[in-house]
C-alpha positions in Angstrom: 61.9 88.9 98.9 59.1 89.0 95.7 60.0 87.2 92.7 58.7 87.2 89.7 56.4 84.1 88.3 55.3 83.1 91.8 58.8 81.7 92.7 59.2 80.6 96.0 62.4 81.1 98.0 64.6 78.2 98.3 67.8 77.2 100.0 71.2 77.1 98.3 71.2 73.3 99.1 68.0 72.7 97.0 66.4 74.0 93.7 63.2 74.8 92.0 61.3 71.6 90.1 60.3 74.1 87.5 61.4 77.0 85.2 60.5 79.7 87.8 63.1 82.1 89.4 64.9 79.8 91.9 65.8 82.0 94.6 68.9 80.2 96.2 70.2 81.9 99.5 72.8 80.9 102.1 71.4 80.3 105.6 74.2 82.4 107.2 72.5 85.1 108.7 74.9 88.2 107.9 74.5 87.7 104.0 73.1 90.9 103.7 71.4 92.3 100.4 73.8 95.9 99.4 76.5 94.5 101.6 78.9 92.3 100.0 81.8 93.2 102.4 79.2 91.8 105.3 78.7 89.0 103.4 82.4 87.7 103.4 82.8 88.9 107.2 79.8 87.1 108.3 78.6 90.4 110.4 75.7 92.6 110.1 76.0 95.8 107.9 77.4 99.0 109.9 74.7 101.5 109.8 77.3 104.2 110.9 79.2 103.5 107.9 75.9 103.4 105.6 75.1 107.2 107.0 78.1 108.4 106.2 78.6 106.7 102.8 74.8 107.4 101.9 74.7 110.9 103.4 78.8 112.3 104.0 77.4 114.3 107.1 78.5 113.9 110.6 76.4 112.6 113.2 74.2 114.9 114.5 74.9 116.6 118.0 71.4 116.5 119.0 68.4 113.9 119.3 68.3 112.1 115.9 65.4 113.7 113.5 65.1 110.4 112.0 64.2 107.8 114.4 61.5 105.6 113.5 58.4 106.2 115.6 57.5 103.2 118.1 55.3 104.7 120.7 53.8 101.5 122.4 57.7 100.2 122.8 59.7 101.2 125.5 63.1 102.3 124.5 65.3 99.8 126.6 64.7 97.1 128.8 67.1 95.9 131.4 66.5 92.5 130.6 65.4 90.0 127.5 63.1 87.8 129.5 61.8 85.9 126.4 61.8 85.5 122.8 58.8 88.2 122.6 60.9 90.9 124.2 63.8 90.0 121.9 61.5 90.3 118.9 60.0 93.7 120.7 63.4 95.5 120.6 65.1 94.0 117.7 65.8 95.0 114.3 65.3 92.9 111.0 67.2 92.6 108.1 65.9 90.6 104.9 62.6 89.8 106.9 60.6 86.8 105.5 63.8 85.1 103.8 66.4 82.4 104.7 68.7 85.2 105.2 66.6 87.0 107.8 68.8 88.6 110.6 67.4 89.7 114.1 69.5 91.8 115.9 69.3 94.0 119.2 71.7 96.7 120.6 72.6 96.9 124.0 74.8 99.4 126.3 75.9 98.2 129.7 76.7 101.2 132.1 79.8 100.3 134.0 79.2 103.5 136.1 76.0 102.9 137.8 76.0 100.7 141.0 75.4 97.9 140.2 76.0 98.0 136.3 72.8 98.4 134.5 72.0 96.7 131.3 69.9 98.3 128.4 68.8 96.2 125.8 67.8 99.1 123.1 64.7 99.7 121.0 67.0 99.2 117.8 64.3 99.8 115.0 64.1 103.7 116.9 68.1 104.2 117.8 70.0 102.8 114.7 73.2 103.6 116.9 74.3 103.5 120.2 75.2 107.1 120.5 71.4 108.1 119.6 70.2 106.3 122.5 72.3 107.7 124.8 71.6 111.1 123.8 67.8 110.7 123.3 67.2 109.1 126.9 69.5 112.0 128.1 72.1 109.5 129.6 75.0 111.5 128.7 73.7 115.0 128.1 75.9 117.6 126.4 78.8 114.8 126.0 80.5 115.4 122.2 80.7 112.4 120.2 84.7 112.3 120.6 83.9 111.5 124.5 81.4 108.8 123.9 83.9 107.3 121.5 86.1 106.6 124.0 83.6 103.8 125.3 84.8 101.8 122.2 89.0 102.5 123.1 89.6 102.8 126.8 89.4 100.1 129.6 88.1 102.9 132.2 85.2 103.4 129.6 81.9 104.3 131.3 79.9 102.1 128.9 80.6 98.9 126.9 78.5 98.9 123.4 77.7 95.7 121.7 74.8 93.6 119.6 73.2 90.6 120.3 71.9 88.6 117.7 70.2 85.2 116.2 72.9 83.3 114.2 70.8 81.2 111.6 73.8 79.3 110.3 74.8 78.0 113.7 71.6 78.0 115.5 72.9 80.1 118.0 72.1 83.7 120.1 75.8 85.6 120.1 76.7 88.9 121.3 79.7 91.0 119.8 81.4 94.4 119.5 82.6 96.3 116.7 85.9 95.3 115.5 87.9 98.3 116.4 86.7 97.8 120.2 89.7 97.7 122.0 88.5 95.5 124.1 90.0 93.9 127.5 89.3 90.7 129.6 88.0 92.5 132.6 85.6 94.1 130.0 84.8 91.0 128.7 84.5 89.0 131.7 81.8 91.8 132.8 79.9 91.9 129.6 79.9 88.0 129.6 78.3 88.2 133.4 75.6 90.7 132.3 74.7 89.6 129.1 74.3 85.8 130.2 72.6 87.5 133.5 70.0 89.3 131.7 69.0 86.9 128.7 66.6 84.1 128.5 68.8 81.7 126.0 72.0 80.3 126.0 74.4 82.8 124.1 78.1 82.6 122.9 80.6 85.7 122.6 81.5 86.6 118.3 84.6 87.5 117.9 85.1 90.2 115.1 88.9 90.8 115.4 92.6 88.9 116.2 92.3 91.3 119.4 89.0 90.1 120.7 90.0 86.2 119.8 93.1 86.7 121.9 90.8 88.4 124.6 88.5 85.3 124.7 90.9 82.9 124.8 92.6 84.6 127.7 89.5 84.7 129.6 88.3 81.0 128.9 84.7 82.3 127.1 83.2 80.5 124.7 83.3 81.8 121.4 82.5 81.6 118.0 84.7 83.4 115.1 84.0 85.5 112.0 85.9 82.4 110.5 83.5 79.7 112.0 81.0 81.3 111.2 81.9 81.9 107.3 82.9 78.3 107.0 79.3 77.3 107.6 77.8 79.7 104.7 76.6 77.6 101.7 77.0 80.6 99.7 79.8 83.1 99.0 79.3 85.9 96.6 82.4 86.9 95.3 81.4 89.3 92.5 77.8 90.4 92.1 76.2 91.0 89.0 73.5 90.0 86.7 74.0 87.5 83.2 72.4 85.6 80.8 73.7 82.5 79.2 73.4 78.7 79.0 74.3 76.6 82.1 77.4 74.4 81.7 78.4 71.8 84.3 82.5 71.7 84.1 83.7 68.2 86.1 87.1 68.9 85.6 90.0 70.6 83.8 89.3 68.9 80.6 86.4 70.9 79.7 87.3 74.3 80.8 88.8 75.6 77.5 85.5 74.2 75.3 83.3 76.6 77.7 82.1 79.5 75.2 81.7 83.3 76.1 77.9 83.1 76.4 78.0 80.2 78.9 77.2 80.1 82.8 80.2 78.1 83.9 79.1 75.4 87.0 83.0 74.6 88.1 83.5 71.4 90.1 86.8 73.0 90.9 88.3 76.2 90.8 90.4 76.2 88.2 93.6 78.5 87.6 92.4 80.3 84.3 89.2 80.5 82.1 88.4 81.5 79.1 85.7 84.1 78.7 82.1 83.2 79.9 79.1 84.8 80.9 79.0 83.8 84.4 80.9 81.5 87.0 79.6 79.5 89.8 82.0 77.4 91.8 81.4 74.4 94.4 84.7 75.3 96.3 85.4 78.4 97.6 88.4 80.3 96.3 89.7 83.6 97.1 88.8 87.2 96.2 92.3 87.2 94.4 92.1 84.1 93.0 92.9 84.0 89.1 89.4 83.3 88.3 87.9 86.0 90.6 90.2 88.5 89.2 89.3 87.6 85.9 85.5 87.8 86.8 86.3 91.3 88.4 87.8 92.6 85.0 85.0 91.1 82.8 82.3 92.4 85.1 80.6 89.2 85.5 79.0 87.3 88.3 80.7 85.0 90.8 79.8 82.8 93.5 80.7 80.1 95.5 77.4 77.7 95.9 77.7 74.4 98.0 76.8 71.5 95.7 76.5 73.9 92.8 76.7 71.0 90.5 73.9 69.5 91.8 71.9 72.1 92.4 72.0 73.4 88.9 71.9 70.1 87.3 68.6 70.1 85.9 69.3 73.2 83.9 72.5 72.4 82.5 72.2 73.1 78.6 69.4 75.5 79.6 69.3 79.3 78.9 68.9 81.1 82.2 69.1 84.3 83.8 71.1 84.6 86.8 71.5 87.2 89.5 74.3 87.2 92.0 73.6 89.5 95.0 75.2 89.5 98.3 72.2 88.0 99.9 71.9 85.0 97.5 71.4 84.2 93.8 68.5 83.9 91.3 68.4 81.8 88.6 65.2 81.9 85.9 65.0 80.0 83.0 64.3 81.5 79.7 61.0 81.3 77.8 61.2 80.2 74.0 60.6 83.3 73.0 63.4 85.1 75.3 65.7 82.9 73.6 64.6 83.5 70.4 65.0 87.4 70.7 68.6 87.1 72.1 70.8 89.1 70.4 73.8 87.5 68.3 76.9 85.8 70.4 79.2 89.2 70.0 76.5 91.2 71.0 75.9 89.1 74.4 79.8 88.9 74.5 80.0 92.8 74.9 77.5 92.7 77.6 79.4 90.3 79.8 81.9 93.4 80.1 84.5 91.7 77.6 83.8 94.4 75.3 85.4 94.4 71.9 87.6 97.2 71.5 87.6 98.3 75.2 91.3 97.3 75.6 94.3 98.1 73.6 97.8 96.9 74.2 100.8 98.9 74.7 102.5 99.9 71.4 105.8 98.1 71.4 108.9 99.8 70.9 111.3 97.7 69.3 114.1 99.7 69.1 115.2 98.4 72.3 116.9 95.3 72.2 119.7 95.5 75.1 118.9 93.7 78.3 117.8 96.0 80.7 118.4 95.3 84.6 115.9 95.7 86.8 117.9 99.3 88.5 117.0 100.8 85.3 113.6 100.4 84.5 110.9 102.9 84.9 107.4 103.4 84.0 108.9 104.6 80.7 110.0 101.4 79.8 106.6 99.5 79.4 106.8 100.0 75.9 110.2 98.0 75.7 109.4 95.3 78.6 105.8 95.3 79.8 104.2 96.9 82.5 105.5 94.0 85.0 108.7 94.4 84.6 108.6 98.1 84.3 106.6 98.3 87.7 109.1 96.1 89.6 111.8 98.7 89.1 109.7 101.4 89.8 108.9 99.9 93.4 112.8 99.2 93.5 113.1 102.9 93.0 110.7 103.9 95.6 112.7 102.4 97.9 109.6 101.8 100.5 111.6 101.2 104.3 111.5 97.3 104.8 110.8 95.6 101.2 113.1 94.7 98.7 112.5 93.5 94.8 114.5 90.7 93.7 117.5 91.3 91.3 116.8 90.5 87.4 116.8 91.5 83.9 114.3 92.4 81.0 114.5 90.5 78.0 112.4 93.3 75.7 109.7 93.0 73.0 112.3 93.2 70.2 113.7 89.7 70.8 110.5 88.1 70.8 109.4 89.9 67.6 112.7 88.9 66.0 112.2 85.5 67.1 108.7 85.2 65.8 110.1 86.8 62.5 112.7 84.5 61.9 110.3 81.6 62.4 107.2 82.8 60.1 104.8 83.4 63.2 102.6 85.5 61.4 102.1 83.1 58.4 101.7 80.5 60.8 98.8 82.2 62.7 97.3 83.2 59.7 97.1 79.3 58.8 96.1 78.0 61.9 93.0 80.6 61.6 92.0 79.1 58.3 91.8 75.9 59.8 88.0 74.6 59.8 86.2 75.0 63.0 88.9 77.6 64.8 86.6 80.0 64.6 83.4 78.3 65.6 85.2 75.1 68.2 87.1 76.2 71.3 87.9 72.2 71.4 89.4 73.0 67.6 91.2 76.1 68.9 92.9 74.4 71.9 94.5 71.8 69.8 95.5 74.2 67.2 97.1 76.4 69.9 98.6 73.4 71.7 100.3 72.6 68.6 101.8 76.3 67.9 103.2 76.3 71.5 104.9 73.0 70.5 106.5 74.2 67.7 107.6 77.5 69.5 109.7 75.9 72.0 111.0 73.4 69.3 112.2 76.7 67.0 115.8 77.8 67.4 116.9 80.7 69.0 119.6 82.3 67.3 123.0 81.6 68.7 124.1 85.1 69.9 120.7 86.4 71.5 120.8 83.1 73.8 124.6 83.6 74.5 123.6 87.1 75.5 120.8 85.8 78.0 123.0 83.4 79.3 126.0 86.0 80.2 123.2 88.3 82.0 122.3 85.1 83.9 125.8 84.7 85.0 127.2 88.4 85.4 124.2 90.0 86.9 122.4 87.3 88.8 125.2 85.1 89.8 124.0 82.0 87.7 121.5 80.7 90.3 118.0 79.8 90.1 115.9 82.1 88.3 111.8 82.8 88.1 111.4 83.3 84.1 108.2 85.4 84.3 105.9 87.0 81.4 105.8 90.6 80.9 103.8 91.3 78.1 102.2 94.2 76.3 98.4 93.2 77.0 98.5 92.4 81.0 98.4 94.5 83.8 96.7 97.1 81.8 94.3 99.7 83.7 91.3 98.0 81.9 92.8 94.6 81.7 94.6 92.9 84.2 95.2 89.2 82.3 96.0 87.7 85.7 96.9 84.0 85.2 97.1 84.1 81.4 100.6 83.7 80.6 103.0 80.9 82.1 106.2 81.8 84.9 109.0 78.9 84.5 109.8 78.3 88.7 113.7 78.3 89.6 115.4 77.7 86.8 119.1 76.8 87.2 121.0 76.4 83.7 121.6 78.0 80.9 120.0 75.5 78.7 117.1 75.5 80.7 116.9 79.4 80.5 116.9 79.0 76.7 113.8 76.8 76.8 112.0 78.8 79.5 111.9 81.8 77.6 110.6 80.4 74.6 107.7 78.8 77.0 107.0 82.3 78.4 107.1 83.5 74.8 104.5 80.6 73.6 102.4 81.1 76.0 100.8 84.3 74.5 99.3 81.3 72.8 97.7 79.5 76.1 94.0 79.3 75.0 93.0 81.3 78.1 95.2 84.1 77.1 93.8 83.8 73.4 90.1 83.7 74.4 90.4 86.6 76.6 92.1 89.0 74.2 89.9 88.0 71.8 86.9 89.0 74.0 88.6 92.0 75.2 89.4 93.3 71.8 93.0 92.8 71.4 94.3 91.7 67.9 96.0 88.8 67.4 99.2 90.6 65.8 99.0 93.1 68.4 100.1 91.2 71.5 104.2 90.8 72.1 105.6 88.9 74.8 108.8 90.4 76.8 110.4 88.4 79.8 111.6 89.1 83.0 114.6 86.8 84.5 114.1 87.1 88.2 116.5 86.0 90.9 114.1 82.9 92.8 113.7 83.4 96.4 112.7 80.6 98.8 110.0 82.4 100.8 109.3 81.7 104.3 105.3 82.9 103.3 103.8 84.2 100.3 100.6 85.9 99.3 98.6 88.5 97.2 97.0 92.0 98.9 94.6 94.6 97.4 94.7 98.2 98.8 91.0 98.4 98.6 87.9 96.1 100.1 87.8 94.0 97.1 84.0 93.0 98.2 82.9 96.6 98.8 84.5 99.4 97.0 83.2 102.0 99.7 85.6 100.5 102.4 88.9 102.7 100.8 90.6 102.0 104.3 90.6 98.1 103.9 93.5 96.1 102.8 92.7 92.8 102.0 95.5 90.2 102.1 95.7 86.6 101.5 98.9 84.4 102.0 100.1 80.5 102.7 103.4 79.2 103.9 106.2 78.7 101.4 106.4 79.9 97.6 103.0 82.0 96.5 102.0 79.8 93.2 99.2 78.5 95.3 97.8 81.9 96.5 96.5 83.0 93.0 95.9 79.2 91.4 92.6 79.1 93.7 92.8 75.3 94.4 93.2 75.7 98.0 91.7 78.4 99.9 94.4 80.7 101.5 94.8 82.4 104.9 92.3 85.8 104.3 92.5 88.6 106.7 91.4 92.5 106.3 92.9 95.0 108.1 91.3 98.8 108.6 93.3 101.4 109.0 90.0 103.2 110.5 89.7 100.9 113.6 93.2 99.7 113.6 91.2 95.7 113.4 92.5 92.8 111.7 89.5 90.3 110.9 90.4 86.8 109.9 88.1 85.4 107.0 89.7 82.0 106.6 93.1 80.9 108.1 95.0 78.1 106.3 94.7 74.2 107.1 97.3 73.0 104.9 99.9 70.6 105.8 102.4 70.8 102.7 104.1 74.1 101.2 106.0 74.7 98.3 109.8 75.2 98.1 112.8 75.6 95.8 114.1 71.9 94.9 118.0 72.1 94.4 117.7 70.6 91.3 115.3 72.9 89.7 111.7 74.0 89.8 109.4 73.5 93.0 108.8 70.5 95.6 106.1 70.0 97.9 107.4 69.9 101.8 105.6 69.2 104.8 104.7 72.0 107.5 103.1 72.7 110.7 99.2 72.6 110.2 97.0 74.7 111.9 100.0 77.5 112.4 98.5 80.8 111.5 100.6 82.1 108.5 99.6 85.8 109.1 100.8 87.5 112.5 99.3 90.7 113.3 102.4 92.7 113.2 102.9 91.0 109.9 99.5 91.9 108.5 99.8 96.0 110.0 103.3 96.3 107.9 101.8 94.8 104.8 99.4 97.0 104.9 101.6 99.8 105.6 103.7 98.6 102.3 100.6 98.7 100.3 99.7 102.2 101.0 103.0 102.8 100.4 102.8 101.0 96.8 99.7 102.8 96.2 101.2 106.0 96.6 104.0 105.1 94.0 101.4 104.7 91.3 99.5 107.7 91.9 97.0 106.4 94.1 95.7 103.8 92.0 94.8 100.6 93.8 97.1 98.1 93.6 97.1 94.1 93.4 100.3 93.3 94.6 102.3 90.2 95.1 104.4 89.5 98.1 106.8 87.2 100.2 108.5 87.2 103.1 111.8 86.0 103.4 112.8 85.9 107.4 111.6 89.3 108.5 111.9 91.2 105.1 109.1 91.9 103.0 109.6 91.2 99.2 107.6 92.7 96.5 107.2 90.5 93.5 104.5 92.2 91.2 102.0 95.3 91.3 99.2 95.8 88.5 96.4 98.1 88.5 93.5 96.5 90.7 90.4 96.2 87.6 87.0 95.6 88.7 84.6 96.7 85.8 81.6 97.9 87.0 78.1 96.4 85.1 
């Protein structure tokens, strides 16, 4: 790749010692430009899918018209006896960069006697089917019959790919993730590849089925998960940004960040104020709160191994950052470029957090009754917020095999009455007039903390508090409850608000319920919530907090899922799922990597991005709150059966909300899937 200013490419573990562009890339072989999903899955892009997406046309029935002319290269070879043979037939992505990926297609004709290997001229025949047709191996055979070679055990052909994996320094061979591979087929493929290839080679699994078959046969393999673990760079949200590099050592520095900062985080925090871009030293999941915020703001976000050390010399300096699927670029701005930067307000708008772009739901303060879950529908967003209303809609949908824990809504009117009685408007006005409040995030953070403490101390009208306790006792049996936010400024189509507000878990007494409601109300003034709303254009006085009091469940597993591929919008058939054992608080906090899989309704394949290695989980404490308990380390959280069930439930939830893609929180209690939240999946395009 050619960069400006004569910059030279460097690896992701090093950095330019100048102000020119530093092109930092992972050594992982599958981090491919314009293919974010492939980057996450550590695999080459699908040429077939590219053709379908770009042309929306069926594969031609005759020889392809766009084959690369290579008259001096044979259409195939029966064996690759040298590196030269491989190089002659390989197609190369990202040539000349550390991301270079060379791979060659192969086909094994099992009908021939003996079986015949074809290593294919891959630049010329980008698909196995094109090779078969052009060479007349399957004359007049329709595509449906050729596709049987991926799906049935008595197939004529085995179709695979052989690649050089730079991040592990090894050749691997692999099959399409939807290939219904069997143990006899894998044994034959392994024998044929090893007998016809010049060097050591490993089988690479692309699905949980492939991994089971490899274990059954005893064949040495490398998994996608293992390859991903070796990647020193993972793009979570692609994009460009201009800002000042700020290295944040711990949580104390999070709320001091400014909207034009490029945050380099040593830890993955639960929340984050609006910034220009995010680079983290620890990988997180696509559904961590930080990444959902980055998606909503439309800012670049990536994991970079040793990011603080890599970017140390640029700390405090203005740079231009680009995060791509194949790597990232950083260029120090010149003095003239810095002088020409627009005012901060304009730069903030450029990050995707556009003032005035989001509007809080106009509250209906006439409704002061406590509304039970069974009565809630979409129309109740104006009284209780989208979160509570969506829970009611999901319960009413009666999705087979699921349930929604019972609860009741404390509507906006209670918050409004409480805050008016205690003079909140005047308190906010005085706070905003404090010297430095508008310009210094540390001053804001201190003032907001003081306000939250005051709110929790303010008295609640005795009759109002008694009504909460009565509903808790009569409807929910006086058992443990989660007291959850449901404001008019979250779960919106253009603003998710993920992670901004407080949830109080497993509240078990009437006194604790009253305090918990006030803590949720006070979380309107969490610093990350204040900053995110300000950047998105919400007026302070327009935000009201509803509260949903919901029966606590001691879940076996819990997680989140998105009803499309979060790394590539061109894959609507994908469901992304992340999960951990126990209660799901840690799944979205981002501090520990959850188990992550992707299920394709097209290929019916389950692909593993990461397995959870935790040896503890959160469970309900009998005295209230949650506790950490030991669990069996190394056991998979998600079975294939559960993944498919979750994907089907996700599709049903999406249908419930007018086919809008959803970000869904779920849990399991025994064999039952429990739905805890559904919000529109927000991804702002830049």
